[in-house]
Biopython code that builds the backbone (N, CA, C, O; Angstrom):
import numpy as np
from Bio.PDB.StructureBuilder import StructureBuilder

atoms = [
    (1, "MET", "N", (-21.017, 21.081, 119.378)),
    (1, "MET", "CA", (-22.213, 21.834, 119.049)),
    (1, "MET", "C", (-22.075, 22.324, 117.615)),
    (1, "MET", "O", (-21.026, 22.841, 117.230)),
    (2, "ALA", "N", (-23.137, 22.164, 116.820)),
    (2, "ALA", "CA", (-23.140, 22.581, 115.421)),
    (2, "ALA", "C", (-23.381, 24.079, 115.325)),
    (2, "ALA", "O", (-23.890, 24.699, 116.259)),
    (3, "TYR", "N", (-23.012, 24.649, 114.191)),
    (3, "TYR", "CA", (-23.205, 26.077, 113.951)),
    (3, "TYR", "C", (-24.692, 26.399, 113.898)),
    (3, "TYR", "O", (-25.460, 25.667, 113.272)),
    (4, "SER", "N", (-25.103, 27.467, 114.534)),
    (4, "SER", "CA", (-26.483, 27.932, 114.497)),
    (4, "SER", "C", (-26.495, 29.356, 113.978)),
    (4, "SER", "O", (-25.699, 30.176, 114.436)),
    (5, "PRO", "N", (-27.382, 29.682, 113.026)),
    (5, "PRO", "CA", (-27.441, 31.042, 112.510)),
    (5, "PRO", "C", (-27.916, 32.031, 113.562)),
    (5, "PRO", "O", (-27.717, 33.235, 113.401)),
    (6, "LEU", "N", (-28.532, 31.562, 114.624)),
    (6, "LEU", "CA", (-28.985, 32.448, 115.696)),
    (6, "LEU", "C", (-28.127, 32.212, 116.920)),
    (6, "LEU", "O", (-28.114, 31.108, 117.465)),
    (7, "PRO", "N", (-27.405, 33.238, 117.362)),
    (7, "PRO", "CA", (-26.532, 33.064, 118.523)),
    (7, "PRO", "C", (-27.333, 32.604, 119.751)),
    (7, "PRO", "O", (-28.460, 33.047, 119.971)),
    (8, "GLY", "N", (-26.745, 31.734, 120.522)),
    (8, "GLY", "CA", (-27.386, 31.264, 121.740)),
    (8, "GLY", "C", (-28.263, 30.040, 121.531)),
    (8, "GLY", "O", (-28.660, 29.396, 122.503)),
    (9, "LEU", "N", (-28.574, 29.707, 120.281)),
    (9, "LEU", "CA", (-29.374, 28.503, 120.009)),
    (9, "LEU", "C", (-28.451, 27.412, 119.512)),
    (9, "LEU", "O", (-27.519, 27.678, 118.752)),
    (10, "ARG", "N", (-28.702, 26.206, 119.929)),
    (10, "ARG", "CA", (-27.893, 25.110, 119.422)),
    (10, "ARG", "C", (-28.790, 24.170, 118.627)),
    (10, "ARG", "O", (-29.985, 24.053, 118.899)),
    (11, "THR", "N", (-28.212, 23.520, 117.665)),
    (11, "THR", "CA", (-28.989, 22.583, 116.858)),
    (11, "THR", "C", (-28.886, 21.201, 117.488)),
    (11, "THR", "O", (-27.908, 20.878, 118.162)),
    (12, "LEU", "N", (-29.898, 20.408, 117.259)),
    (12, "LEU", "CA", (-29.926, 19.059, 117.814)),
    (12, "LEU", "C", (-29.461, 18.064, 116.769)),
    (12, "LEU", "O", (-29.570, 18.305, 115.566)),
    (13, "ALA", "N", (-28.955, 16.970, 117.233)),
    (13, "ALA", "CA", (-28.530, 15.912, 116.331)),
    (13, "ALA", "C", (-29.769, 15.295, 115.674)),
    (13, "ALA", "O", (-30.841, 15.281, 116.278)),
    (14, "PRO", "N", (-29.635, 14.786, 114.445)),
    (14, "PRO", "CA", (-30.767, 14.141, 113.784)),
    (14, "PRO", "C", (-31.285, 12.980, 114.625)),
    (14, "PRO", "O", (-30.525, 12.320, 115.333)),
    (15, "MET", "N", (-32.591, 12.742, 114.534)),
    (15, "MET", "CA", (-33.220, 11.668, 115.297)),
    (15, "MET", "C", (-33.678, 10.590, 114.323)),
    (15, "MET", "O", (-34.729, 10.736, 113.699)),
    (16, "PRO", "N", (-32.904, 9.501, 114.177)),
    (16, "PRO", "CA", (-33.224, 8.471, 113.187)),
    (16, "PRO", "C", (-34.614, 7.884, 113.342)),
    (16, "PRO", "O", (-35.232, 7.513, 112.344)),
    (17, "GLU", "N", (-35.132, 7.788, 114.576)),
    (17, "GLU", "CA", (-36.465, 7.199, 114.751)),
    (17, "GLU", "C", (-37.547, 8.071, 114.110)),
    (17, "GLU", "O", (-38.566, 7.550, 113.657)),
    (18, "LEU", "N", (-37.341, 9.385, 114.066)),
    (18, "LEU", "CA", (-38.321, 10.253, 113.415)),
    (18, "LEU", "C", (-38.298, 10.045, 111.912)),
    (18, "LEU", "O", (-39.348, 10.024, 111.270)),
    (19, "ASN", "N", (-37.097, 9.889, 111.341)),
    (19, "ASN", "CA", (-36.999, 9.629, 109.906)),
    (19, "ASN", "C", (-37.614, 8.277, 109.560)),
    (19, "ASN", "O", (-38.268, 8.146, 108.526)),
    (20, "ALA", "N", (-37.416, 7.283, 110.401)),
    (20, "ALA", "CA", (-37.983, 5.957, 110.167)),
    (20, "ALA", "C", (-39.507, 6.016, 110.236)),
    (20, "ALA", "O", (-40.190, 5.373, 109.438)),
    (21, "ARG", "N", (-40.046, 6.789, 111.192)),
    (21, "ARG", "CA", (-41.498, 6.913, 111.298)),
    (21, "ARG", "C", (-42.058, 7.602, 110.063)),
    (21, "ARG", "O", (-43.089, 7.188, 109.532)),
    (22, "ALA", "N", (-41.382, 8.656, 109.600)),
    (22, "ALA", "CA", (-41.834, 9.375, 108.412)),
    (22, "ALA", "C", (-41.805, 8.474, 107.185)),
    (22, "ALA", "O", (-42.631, 8.631, 106.286)),
    (23, "ALA", "N", (-40.874, 7.542, 107.135)),
    (23, "ALA", "CA", (-40.766, 6.632, 105.997)),
    (23, "ALA", "C", (-41.727, 5.451, 106.123)),
    (23, "ALA", "O", (-41.793, 4.613, 105.224)),
    (24, "GLY", "N", (-42.471, 5.377, 107.226)),
    (24, "GLY", "CA", (-43.424, 4.286, 107.410)),
    (24, "GLY", "C", (-42.785, 3.008, 107.900)),
    (24, "GLY", "O", (-43.407, 1.948, 107.841)),
    (25, "LEU", "N", (-41.551, 3.082, 108.384)),
    (25, "LEU", "CA", (-40.858, 1.880, 108.835)),
    (25, "LEU", "C", (-41.167, 1.538, 110.286)),
    (25, "LEU", "O", (-40.952, 0.405, 110.717)),
    (26, "VAL", "N", (-41.667, 2.505, 111.037)),
    (26, "VAL", "CA", (-42.016, 2.289, 112.438)),
    (26, "VAL", "C", (-43.519, 2.429, 112.562)),
    (26, "VAL", "O", (-44.102, 3.386, 112.052)),
    (27, "SER", "N", (-44.144, 1.489, 113.229)),
    (27, "SER", "CA", (-45.597, 1.557, 113.342)),
    (27, "SER", "C", (-46.009, 2.750, 114.191)),
    (27, "SER", "O", (-45.347, 3.101, 115.168)),
    (28, "SER", "N", (-47.114, 3.363, 113.795)),
    (28, "SER", "CA", (-47.628, 4.503, 114.545)),
    (28, "SER", "C", (-48.615, 3.995, 115.591)),
    (28, "SER", "O", (-49.024, 2.835, 115.537)),
    (29, "PRO", "N", (-48.999, 4.834, 116.533)),
    (29, "PRO", "CA", (-49.965, 4.404, 117.544)),
    (29, "PRO", "C", (-51.242, 3.887, 116.882)),
    (29, "PRO", "O", (-51.629, 4.353, 115.811)),
    (30, "ALA", "N", (-51.879, 2.936, 117.519)),
    (30, "ALA", "CA", (-53.085, 2.318, 116.962)),
    (30, "ALA", "C", (-54.158, 3.367, 116.690)),
    (30, "ALA", "O", (-54.420, 4.239, 117.519)),
    (31, "LYS", "N", (-54.775, 3.267, 115.509)),
    (31, "LYS", "CA", (-55.861, 4.172, 115.154)),
    (31, "LYS", "C", (-57.183, 3.526, 115.553)),
    (31, "LYS", "O", (-57.278, 2.304, 115.667)),
    (32, "ALA", "N", (-58.190, 4.348, 115.761)),
    (32, "ALA", "CA", (-59.512, 3.818, 116.080)),
    (32, "ALA", "C", (-60.029, 3.044, 114.872)),
    (32, "ALA", "O", (-59.884, 3.489, 113.734)),
    (33, "ALA", "N", (-60.617, 1.913, 115.118)),
    (33, "ALA", "CA", (-61.132, 1.074, 114.036)),
    (33, "ALA", "C", (-62.286, 1.769, 113.325)),
    (33, "ALA", "O", (-63.137, 2.391, 113.960)),
    (34, "THR", "N", (-62.302, 1.657, 112.001)),
    (34, "THR", "CA", (-63.393, 2.214, 111.204)),
    (34, "THR", "C", (-64.586, 1.276, 111.307)),
    (34, "THR", "O", (-64.440, 0.070, 111.105)),
    (35, "PRO", "N", (-65.769, 1.812, 111.620)),
    (35, "PRO", "CA", (-66.944, 0.942, 111.711)),
    (35, "PRO", "C", (-67.253, 0.293, 110.360)),
    (35, "PRO", "O", (-67.039, 0.898, 109.309)),
    (36, "VAL", "N", (-67.750, -0.924, 110.398)),
    (36, "VAL", "CA", (-68.105, -1.666, 109.188)),
    (36, "VAL", "C", (-69.613, -1.843, 109.151)),
    (36, "VAL", "O", (-70.216, -2.302, 110.120)),
    (37, "VAL", "N", (-70.222, -1.475, 108.023)),
    (37, "VAL", "CA", (-71.653, -1.667, 107.817)),
    (37, "VAL", "C", (-71.811, -2.640, 106.659)),
    (37, "VAL", "O", (-71.270, -2.414, 105.577)),
    (38, "GLN", "N", (-72.537, -3.706, 106.878)),
    (38, "GLN", "CA", (-72.767, -4.679, 105.817)),
    (38, "GLN", "C", (-73.646, -4.069, 104.729)),
    (38, "GLN", "O", (-74.632, -3.400, 105.036)),
    (39, "ALA", "N", (-73.302, -4.290, 103.467)),
    (39, "ALA", "CA", (-74.095, -3.772, 102.355)),
    (39, "ALA", "C", (-75.525, -4.292, 102.435)),
    (39, "ALA", "O", (-76.466, -3.588, 102.071)),
    (40, "SER", "N", (-75.687, -5.514, 102.907)),
    (40, "SER", "CA", (-77.029, -6.085, 103.013)),
    (40, "SER", "C", (-77.884, -5.312, 104.011)),
    (40, "SER", "O", (-79.110, -5.297, 103.897)),
    (41, "THR", "N", (-77.249, -4.671, 104.986)),
    (41, "THR", "CA", (-77.987, -3.840, 105.933)),
    (41, "THR", "C", (-78.586, -2.641, 105.216)),
    (41, "THR", "O", (-79.715, -2.245, 105.505)),
    (42, "LEU", "N", (-77.841, -2.061, 104.284)),
    (42, "LEU", "CA", (-78.335, -0.913, 103.516)),
    (42, "LEU", "C", (-79.312, -1.338, 102.425)),
    (42, "LEU", "O", (-80.340, -0.693, 102.216)),
    (43, "LEU", "N", (-78.987, -2.419, 101.737)),
    (43, "LEU", "CA", (-79.780, -2.823, 100.576)),
    (43, "LEU", "C", (-80.975, -3.705, 100.919)),
    (43, "LEU", "O", (-82.011, -3.629, 100.258)),
    (44, "GLY", "N", (-80.841, -4.534, 101.941)),
    (44, "GLY", "CA", (-81.909, -5.495, 102.242)),
    (44, "GLY", "C", (-82.073, -6.430, 101.050)),
    (44, "GLY", "O", (-81.092, -6.999, 100.572)),
    (45, "SER", "N", (-83.296, -6.596, 100.568)),
    (45, "SER", "CA", (-83.541, -7.461, 99.402)),
    (45, "SER", "C", (-83.585, -6.654, 98.105)),
    (45, "SER", "O", (-83.814, -7.207, 97.030)),
    (46, "ARG", "N", (-83.362, -5.336, 98.213)),
    (46, "ARG", "CA", (-83.409, -4.467, 97.025)),
    (46, "ARG", "C", (-82.120, -4.545, 96.228)),
    (46, "ARG", "O", (-81.078, -4.943, 96.746)),
    (47, "GLN", "N", (-82.202, -4.159, 94.959)),
    (47, "GLN", "CA", (-81.038, -4.099, 94.078)),
    (47, "GLN", "C", (-80.291, -2.769, 94.246)),
    (47, "GLN", "O", (-79.089, -2.690, 93.992)),
    (48, "SER", "N", (-81.021, -1.715, 94.682)),
    (48, "SER", "CA", (-80.387, -0.407, 94.843)),
    (48, "SER", "C", (-81.100, 0.410, 95.915)),
    (48, "SER", "O", (-82.268, 0.181, 96.230)),
    (49, "VAL", "N", (-80.356, 1.372, 96.466)),
    (49, "VAL", "CA", (-80.908, 2.334, 97.417)),
    (49, "VAL", "C", (-80.306, 3.692, 97.104)),
    (49, "VAL", "O", (-79.245, 3.790, 96.488)),
    (50, "GLU", "N", (-81.004, 4.745, 97.541)),
    (50, "GLU", "CA", (-80.460, 6.091, 97.412)),
    (50, "GLU", "C", (-79.958, 6.527, 98.776)),
    (50, "GLU", "O", (-80.596, 6.293, 99.803)),
    (51, "ILE", "N", (-78.793, 7.169, 98.758)),
    (51, "ILE", "CA", (-78.170, 7.662, 99.985)),
    (51, "ILE", "C", (-78.037, 9.171, 99.835)),
    (51, "ILE", "O", (-77.527, 9.656, 98.825)),
    (52, "GLU", "N", (-78.497, 9.913, 100.842)),
    (52, "GLU", "CA", (-78.357, 11.366, 100.789)),
    (52, "GLU", "C", (-77.177, 11.773, 101.658)),
    (52, "GLU", "O", (-77.057, 11.349, 102.808)),
    (53, "TYR", "N", (-76.304, 12.609, 101.084)),
    (53, "TYR", "CA", (-75.113, 13.075, 101.785)),
    (53, "TYR", "C", (-74.885, 14.534, 101.424)),
    (53, "TYR", "O", (-74.679, 14.873, 100.258)),
    (54, "LYS", "N", (-74.926, 15.398, 102.441)),
    (54, "LYS", "CA", (-74.725, 16.838, 102.266)),
    (54, "LYS", "C", (-75.628, 17.410, 101.166)),
    (54, "LYS", "O", (-75.188, 18.200, 100.332)),
    (55, "GLY", "N", (-76.890, 16.995, 101.184)),
    (55, "GLY", "CA", (-77.863, 17.524, 100.238)),
    (55, "GLY", "C", (-77.794, 16.914, 98.844)),
    (55, "GLY", "O", (-78.577, 17.292, 97.973)),
    (56, "GLN", "N", (-76.883, 15.987, 98.615)),
    (56, "GLN", "CA", (-76.747, 15.328, 97.310)),
    (56, "GLN", "C", (-77.242, 13.892, 97.420)),
    (56, "GLN", "O", (-77.066, 13.242, 98.450)),
    (57, "ARG", "N", (-77.858, 13.406, 96.360)),
    (57, "ARG", "CA", (-78.342, 12.023, 96.335)),
    (57, "ARG", "C", (-77.375, 11.140, 95.559)),
    (57, "ARG", "O", (-76.930, 11.492, 94.466)),
    (58, "TYR", "N", (-77.062, 9.994, 96.139)),
    (58, "TYR", "CA", (-76.200, 9.005, 95.510)),
    (58, "TYR", "C", (-76.975, 7.701, 95.418)),
    (58, "TYR", "O", (-77.858, 7.445, 96.237)),
    (59, "ARG", "N", (-76.658, 6.883, 94.440)),
    (59, "ARG", "CA", (-77.322, 5.594, 94.285)),
    (59, "ARG", "C", (-76.299, 4.485, 94.483)),
    (59, "ARG", "O", (-75.271, 4.442, 93.808)),
    (60, "LEU", "N", (-76.597, 3.592, 95.417)),
    (60, "LEU", "CA", (-75.777, 2.415, 95.659)),
    (60, "LEU", "C", (-76.524, 1.231, 95.071)),
    (60, "LEU", "O", (-77.665, 0.957, 95.444)),
    (61, "GLN", "N", (-75.874, 0.534, 94.151)),
    (61, "GLN", "CA", (-76.552, -0.604, 93.501)),
    (61, "GLN", "C", (-75.610, -1.786, 93.343)),
    (61, "GLN", "O", (-74.388, -1.639, 93.321)),
    (62, "THR", "N", (-76.209, -2.950, 93.234)),
    (62, "THR", "CA", (-75.422, -4.159, 92.992)),
    (62, "THR", "C", (-75.516, -4.527, 91.521)),
    (62, "THR", "O", (-76.513, -4.247, 90.855)),
    (63, "THR", "N", (-74.463, -5.156, 91.031)),
    (63, "THR", "CA", (-74.453, -5.623, 89.642)),
    (63, "THR", "C", (-74.802, -7.109, 89.624)),
    (63, "THR", "O", (-74.881, -7.758, 90.668)),
    (64, "LYS", "N", (-75.007, -7.629, 88.423)),
    (64, "LYS", "CA", (-75.283, -9.060, 88.286)),
    (64, "LYS", "C", (-74.090, -9.890, 88.735)),
    (64, "LYS", "O", (-74.238, -11.038, 89.154)),
    (65, "ALA", "N", (-72.896, -9.290, 88.642)),
    (65, "ALA", "CA", (-71.670, -9.983, 89.056)),
    (65, "ALA", "C", (-71.445, -9.897, 90.563)),
    (65, "ALA", "O", (-70.462, -10.430, 91.077)),
    (66, "GLY", "N", (-72.380, -9.209, 91.292)),
    (66, "GLY", "CA", (-72.269, -9.126, 92.733)),
    (66, "GLY", "C", (-71.354, -8.018, 93.239)),
    (66, "GLY", "O", (-70.924, -8.040, 94.392)),
    (67, "LYS", "N", (-71.057, -7.049, 92.376)),
    (67, "LYS", "CA", (-70.227, -5.911, 92.785)),
    (67, "LYS", "C", (-71.108, -4.728, 93.150)),
    (67, "LYS", "O", (-72.294, -4.701, 92.821)),
    (68, "LEU", "N", (-70.527, -3.758, 93.825)),
    (68, "LEU", "CA", (-71.264, -2.556, 94.220)),
    (68, "LEU", "C", (-70.835, -1.369, 93.360)),
    (68, "LEU", "O", (-69.663, -1.225, 93.014)),
    (69, "ILE", "N", (-71.801, -0.528, 93.027)),
    (69, "ILE", "CA", (-71.537, 0.700, 92.277)),
    (69, "ILE", "C", (-72.197, 1.841, 93.027)),
    (69, "ILE", "O", (-73.366, 1.748, 93.402)),
    (70, "LEU", "N", (-71.445, 2.930, 93.251)),
    (70, "LEU", "CA", (-71.978, 4.139, 93.872)),
    (70, "LEU", "C", (-71.899, 5.237, 92.829)),
    (70, "LEU", "O", (-70.812, 5.577, 92.362)),
    (71, "THR", "N", (-73.052, 5.796, 92.460)),
    (71, "THR", "CA", (-73.077, 6.867, 91.457)),
    (71, "THR", "C", (-73.802, 8.067, 92.022)),
    (71, "THR", "O", (-74.622, 7.951, 92.933)),
    (72, "LYS", "N", (-73.486, 9.221, 91.465)),
    (72, "LYS", "CA", (-74.096, 10.467, 91.893)),
    (72, "LYS", "C", (-75.290, 10.745, 91.018)),
    (72, "LYS", "O", (-75.966, 11.758, 91.199)),
]
sb = StructureBuilder()
sb.init_structure("model")
sb.init_model(0)
sb.init_chain("A")
sb.init_seg("    ")
for serial, (resi, resn, name, xyz) in enumerate(atoms, 1):
    if name == "N":
        sb.init_residue(resn, " ", resi, " ")
    sb.init_atom(name, np.array(xyz, "f"), 0.0, 1.0, " ", f" {name:<3s}", serial, name[0])
structure = sb.get_structure()
């Protein structure tokens, strides 16, 4: 038993699996999948749309190169 600063309590041996999990070496339980929304669903045939979030307006637009830009 290792020394404990509080009488009557004992310290536990290190748990390597916890250190491995913290380092990202052990997979964590499966997370819920993030839903995917196609940009074409939002844009349709338009070049840009406005999205309101928490009272603020954002603009989602496509570029000539086919990339997406989100601006406030």
